[in-house]
C-alpha positions, 0 to 999 in steps of 0.5 A, spaced: 769 612 271 768 617 265 763 612 262 758 613 269 759 621 269 757 621 262 751 617 263 749 621 269 749 627 265 745 624 259 740 622 264 740 629 268 739 632 261 734 627 259 730 628 265 730 636 264 728 635 257 722 631 259 720 636 264 720 642 260 716 638 254 711 636 259 711 643 262 710 646 255 704 641 254 701 643 260 701 650 260 698 655 254 703 660 255 709 658 250 706 664 245 704 670 248 702 676 243 698 683 243 696 687 238 694 695 237 690 699 233 693 704 229 688 709 229 689 716 232 687 717 239 684 723 243 688 726 249 685 722 255 683 715 251 686 709 253 689 704 247 685 697 246 689 691 246 688 684 243 691 679 247 693 672 245 696 666 248 697 659 245 699 652 247 699 646 243 691 645 244 688 651 245 688 658 242 685 664 246 684 671 245 681 677 249 681 685 249 684 689 254 687 696 256 694 698 255 697 699 262 704 698 265 702 690 267 701 687 261 704 680 263 699 680 269 694 679 264 696 672 262 696 669 269 691 664 270 688 668 276 687 675 272 684 672 266 677 676 264 671 673 263 671 675 255 676 670 254 675 667 247 678 660 247 678 655 241 682 648 240 688 649 236 692 643 234 699 646 232 704 643 228 711 645 227 711 644 220 709 649 215 702 647 211 701 648 204 694 651 202 694 647 196 696 640 199 692 641 205 685 638 205 681 643 209 676 648 207 680 654 211 687 655 212 689 656 219 694 661 221 698 660 228 694 667 231 687 667 229 684 674 226 
């Protein structure tokens, strides 16, 4: 009896883990970020923001205005046409510049 309960919970958590891993690979929204410029603004000027979102396979960025609904800019249906996406194969392990055989060092967020 106890063994079947333990097997049930092990299978349940394994299935949930598999679903979460598949969701994180299928969407590009596991990392959301934005940055602003530190220049002084006029009274009625809006601040321009650079928005980033990254997945396991794509790294995208686009410009936008600062407003109340910042997270709405990351939804699939509200993406601007000026979105710039490049391939990004991210690894959870740090890469040293000395041992990495590449001409440029790639960071998590492009500059």
